[in-house]
C-alpha positions in Angstrom: 43.3 23.7 -30.0 45.9 21.9 -27.8 45.0 18.5 -26.4 46.9 16.2 -24.2 46.4 12.6 -23.1 45.3 12.2 -19.5 44.3 9.5 -17.1 40.7 9.8 -15.8 39.9 11.7 -12.7 40.6 9.4 -9.7 42.6 7.1 -12.0 46.0 5.6 -11.4 49.3 5.5 -13.4 49.7 1.9 -12.2 48.6 0.2 -15.5 50.9 2.4 -17.5 54.0 1.9 -15.3 53.3 -1.8 -15.1 53.3 -2.0 -18.9 56.5 0.0 -19.1 58.1 -2.3 -16.5 57.0 -5.5 -18.3 58.3 -4.2 -21.6 61.4 -2.7 -20.1 60.8 0.6 -22.0 62.2 3.9 -20.8 59.9 6.1 -18.7 60.0 9.9 -18.8 58.4 11.0 -15.5 57.2 14.2 -13.8 56.4 13.8 -10.1 55.9 15.7 -6.8 58.9 15.8 -4.6 58.3 19.1 -2.8 57.8 20.6 -6.3 57.7 19.3 -9.8 60.6 17.0 -10.4 61.8 15.1 -13.6 63.1 11.6 -13.7 63.7 9.1 -16.5 64.9 5.6 -16.9 63.9 2.0 -17.0 61.5 0.9 -14.3 63.5 -1.7 -12.4 60.7 -2.7 -9.9 57.2 -2.0 -8.7 56.7 -2.5 -4.9 54.6 -1.7 -1.9 55.9 0.2 1.1 53.7 1.5 4.0 50.6 0.7 2.1 51.6 2.7 -1.0 52.8 1.5 -4.4 56.2 2.7 -5.5 58.5 2.3 -8.6 62.3 2.2 -8.6 64.1 3.3 -11.7 67.4 1.9 -12.9 69.3 4.8 -11.3 67.7 3.7 -7.9 65.3 6.7 -7.8 62.2 5.7 -5.9 58.8 7.4 -6.6 55.4 6.8 -5.1 53.0 6.1 -7.9 50.3 8.4 -6.4 52.8 11.3 -6.7 53.2 11.0 -10.4 52.0 13.9 -12.6 53.0 12.5 -16.0 54.5 9.4 -17.6 55.7 9.4 -21.2 53.3 12.3 -22.1 50.3 11.0 -20.3 49.2 13.4 -17.6 47.2 13.3 -14.4 43.8 14.9 -15.2 44.3 17.5 -12.4 47.9 18.5 -13.4 47.7 22.0 -14.9 51.4 23.2 -15.0 51.7 22.8 -18.8 
């Protein structure tokens, strides 16, 4: 039986991305950008814009935290693509 690590329903990736940011560890990310999109890199900053939380990777890619599907193998509980 296959299992995968997920965040709880209604949960947020914020604690995970904050930990990666503080530790300056690489993040492998799947997110929604009009379809499933991959990104990876060191999280350079976490910031608020228009009432939403965002991350900026070291290649300057900016991603809304609430649009994340997966970070380093931890998935959103409602993501079913894999």
